[in-house]
A tleap script that builds the chain and sets N, CA, C and O, in Angstrom:
source leaprc.protein.ff14SB
mol = sequence {
  NMET LYS VAL GLN THR GLU LEU PHE SER SER
  ILE ALA SER ARG ILE LEU HIE GLN THR ALA
  MET SER PHE SER GLY HIE GLN GLU VAL ASN
  SER LEU LEU LEU MET PHE TYR GLU PHE CPHE
}
set mol.1.N position { -1.550 15.920 15.753 }
set mol.1.CA position { -2.271 15.489 14.549 }
set mol.1.C position { -1.314 14.872 13.526 }
set mol.1.O position { -1.651 13.893 12.860 }
set mol.2.N position { -0.123 15.453 13.412 }
set mol.2.CA position { 0.814 14.940 12.408 }
set mol.2.C position { 1.239 13.513 12.731 }
set mol.2.O position { 1.344 12.673 11.837 }
set mol.3.N position { 1.482 13.244 14.006 }
set mol.3.CA position { 1.872 11.888 14.405 }
set mol.3.C position { 0.747 10.910 14.082 }
set mol.3.O position { 0.995 9.800 13.612 }
set mol.4.N position { -0.492 11.330 14.338 }
set mol.4.CA position { -1.644 10.478 14.052 }
set mol.4.C position { -1.706 10.156 12.558 }
set mol.4.O position { -1.971 9.016 12.176 }
set mol.5.N position { -1.463 11.164 11.714 }
set mol.5.CA position { -1.500 10.957 10.267 }
set mol.5.C position { -0.406 9.996 9.829 }
set mol.5.O position { -0.643 9.117 9.001 }
set mol.6.N position { 0.792 10.161 10.382 }
set mol.6.CA position { 1.898 9.269 10.019 }
set mol.6.C position { 1.610 7.839 10.459 }
set mol.6.O position { 1.926 6.887 9.745 }
set mol.7.N position { 1.006 7.694 11.643 }
set mol.7.CA position { 0.648 6.359 12.134 }
set mol.7.C position { -0.369 5.714 11.204 }
set mol.7.O position { -0.244 4.541 10.852 }
set mol.8.N position { -1.378 6.488 10.808 }
set mol.8.CA position { -2.397 5.979 9.894 }
set mol.8.C position { -1.774 5.555 8.567 }
set mol.8.O position { -2.114 4.503 8.026 }
set mol.9.N position { -0.859 6.376 8.045 }
set mol.9.CA position { -0.193 6.052 6.784 }
set mol.9.C position { 0.606 4.764 6.914 }
set mol.9.O position { 0.627 3.943 5.997 }
set mol.10.N position { 1.261 4.591 8.054 }
set mol.10.CA position { 2.054 3.380 8.289 }
set mol.10.C position { 1.158 2.147 8.296 }
set mol.10.O position { 1.474 1.137 7.667 }
set mol.11.N position { 0.039 2.234 9.009 }
set mol.11.CA position { -0.902 1.111 9.075 }
set mol.11.C position { -1.479 0.829 7.687 }
set mol.11.O position { -1.576 -0.325 7.271 }
set mol.12.N position { -1.858 1.885 6.980 }
set mol.12.CA position { -2.444 1.718 5.650 }
set mol.12.C position { -1.456 1.047 4.702 }
set mol.12.O position { -1.838 0.165 3.933 }
set mol.13.N position { -0.187 1.460 4.749 }
set mol.13.CA position { 0.799 0.863 3.850 }
set mol.13.C position { 1.060 -0.594 4.210 }
set mol.13.O position { 1.337 -1.411 3.332 }
set mol.14.N position { 0.975 -0.924 5.494 }
set mol.14.CA position { 1.144 -2.328 5.890 }
set mol.14.C position { 0.009 -3.174 5.351 }
set mol.14.O position { 0.232 -4.273 4.843 }
set mol.15.N position { -1.217 -2.660 5.461 }
set mol.15.CA position { -2.380 -3.385 4.940 }
set mol.15.C position { -2.239 -3.569 3.429 }
set mol.15.O position { -2.513 -4.644 2.896 }
set mol.16.N position { -1.808 -2.503 2.747 }
set mol.16.CA position { -1.613 -2.586 1.302 }
set mol.16.C position { -0.556 -3.628 0.963 }
set mol.16.O position { -0.708 -4.388 0.007 }
set mol.17.N position { 0.513 -3.659 1.748 }
set mol.17.CA position { 1.593 -4.616 1.490 }
set mol.17.C position { 1.084 -6.047 1.680 }
set mol.17.O position { 1.403 -6.931 0.885 }
set mol.18.N position { 0.298 -6.272 2.729 }
set mol.18.CA position { -0.278 -7.604 2.967 }
set mol.18.C position { -1.173 -8.001 1.795 }
set mol.18.O position { -1.132 -9.139 1.328 }
set mol.19.N position { -1.979 -7.053 1.329 }
set mol.19.CA position { -2.862 -7.313 0.194 }
set mol.19.C position { -2.043 -7.634 -1.042 }
set mol.19.O position { -2.379 -8.543 -1.802 }
set mol.20.N position { -0.961 -6.880 -1.242 }
set mol.20.CA position { -0.088 -7.104 -2.397 }
set mol.20.C position { 0.509 -8.505 -2.355 }
set mol.20.O position { 0.600 -9.176 -3.383 }
set mol.21.N position { 0.914 -8.945 -1.166 }
set mol.21.CA position { 1.512 -10.268 -1.035 }
set mol.21.C position { 0.495 -11.365 -1.351 }
set mol.21.O position { 0.833 -12.360 -1.992 }
set mol.22.N position { -0.740 -11.186 -0.905 }
set mol.22.CA position { -1.748 -12.218 -1.137 }
set mol.22.C position { -2.220 -12.237 -2.591 }
set mol.22.O position { -2.736 -13.249 -3.066 }
set mol.23.N position { -2.042 -11.114 -3.299 }
set mol.23.CA position { -2.433 -11.054 -4.710 }
set mol.23.C position { -1.217 -11.020 -5.637 }
set mol.23.O position { -1.313 -10.596 -6.789 }
set mol.24.N position { -0.063 -11.475 -5.112 }
set mol.24.CA position { 1.187 -11.336 -5.865 }
set mol.24.C position { 1.150 -12.042 -7.224 }
set mol.24.O position { 1.954 -11.733 -8.104 }
set mol.25.N position { 0.231 -12.980 -7.395 }
set mol.25.CA position { 0.131 -13.675 -8.672 }
set mol.25.C position { -0.535 -12.843 -9.757 }
set mol.25.O position { -0.394 -13.141 -10.942 }
set mol.26.N position { -1.255 -11.809 -9.365 }
set mol.26.CA position { -2.019 -11.015 -10.324 }
set mol.26.C position { -1.234 -9.776 -10.739 }
set mol.26.O position { -0.935 -8.909 -9.917 }
set mol.27.N position { -0.908 -9.707 -12.018 }
set mol.27.CA position { -0.071 -8.619 -12.519 }
set mol.27.C position { -0.777 -7.265 -12.420 }
set mol.27.O position { -0.137 -6.256 -12.126 }
set mol.28.N position { -2.087 -7.238 -12.662 }
set mol.28.CA position { -2.826 -5.973 -12.624 }
set mol.28.C position { -2.745 -5.330 -11.252 }
set mol.28.O position { -2.526 -4.124 -11.134 }
set mol.29.N position { -2.923 -6.139 -10.213 }
set mol.29.CA position { -2.875 -5.610 -8.851 }
set mol.29.C position { -1.490 -5.063 -8.547 }
set mol.29.O position { -1.358 -4.016 -7.913 }
set mol.30.N position { -0.458 -5.766 -8.995 }
set mol.30.CA position { 0.905 -5.309 -8.751 }
set mol.30.C position { 1.157 -3.956 -9.402 }
set mol.30.O position { 1.731 -3.068 -8.771 }
set mol.31.N position { 0.737 -3.782 -10.655 }
set mol.31.CA position { 0.981 -2.518 -11.335 }
set mol.31.C position { 0.164 -1.391 -10.707 }
set mol.31.O position { 0.626 -0.252 -10.639 }
set mol.32.N position { -1.059 -1.708 -10.244 }
set mol.32.CA position { -1.858 -0.689 -9.560 }
set mol.32.C position { -1.173 -0.242 -8.277 }
set mol.32.O position { -1.142 0.948 -7.964 }
set mol.33.N position { -0.619 -1.207 -7.532 }
set mol.33.CA position { 0.079 -0.862 -6.295 }
set mol.33.C position { 1.334 -0.057 -6.582 }
set mol.33.O position { 1.656 0.870 -5.839 }
set mol.34.N position { 2.046 -0.396 -7.648 }
set mol.34.CA position { 3.237 0.376 -8.014 }
set mol.34.C position { 2.847 1.810 -8.344 }
set mol.34.O position { 3.525 2.750 -7.930 }
set mol.35.N position { 1.754 1.982 -9.088 }
set mol.35.CA position { 1.269 3.323 -9.411 }
set mol.35.C position { 0.911 4.070 -8.130 }
set mol.35.O position { 1.212 5.255 -7.987 }
set mol.36.N position { 0.263 3.365 -7.199 }
set mol.36.CA position { -0.145 3.985 -5.940 }
set mol.36.C position { 1.068 4.457 -5.146 }
set mol.36.O position { 1.086 5.576 -4.632 }
set mol.37.N position { 2.099 3.584 -5.046 }
set mol.37.CA position { 3.296 3.957 -4.288 }
set mol.37.C position { 4.027 5.119 -4.954 }
set mol.37.O position { 4.555 5.989 -4.262 }
set mol.38.N position { 4.066 5.145 -6.288 }
set mol.38.CA position { 4.730 6.244 -6.985 }
set mol.38.C position { 3.953 7.542 -6.797 }
set mol.38.O position { 4.545 8.618 -6.707 }
set mol.39.N position { 2.624 7.438 -6.738 }
set mol.39.CA position { 1.795 8.632 -6.565 }
set mol.39.C position { 2.089 9.319 -5.237 }
set mol.39.O position { 2.146 10.547 -5.166 }
set mol.40.N position { 2.276 8.521 -4.182 }
set mol.40.CA position { 2.602 9.084 -2.879 }
set mol.40.C position { 4.105 9.156 -2.700 }
set mol.40.O position { 4.582 9.606 -1.658 }
savepdb mol mol.pdb
quit
């Protein structure tokens, strides 16, 4: 189960990173993502 959770987290962070790159022009999205990464 732990490996499955880590795999899911890896995939989720990749998707988030892709989203961040496509919205890199928007400051609000960047700060939200920074808050999200700091939270975890």
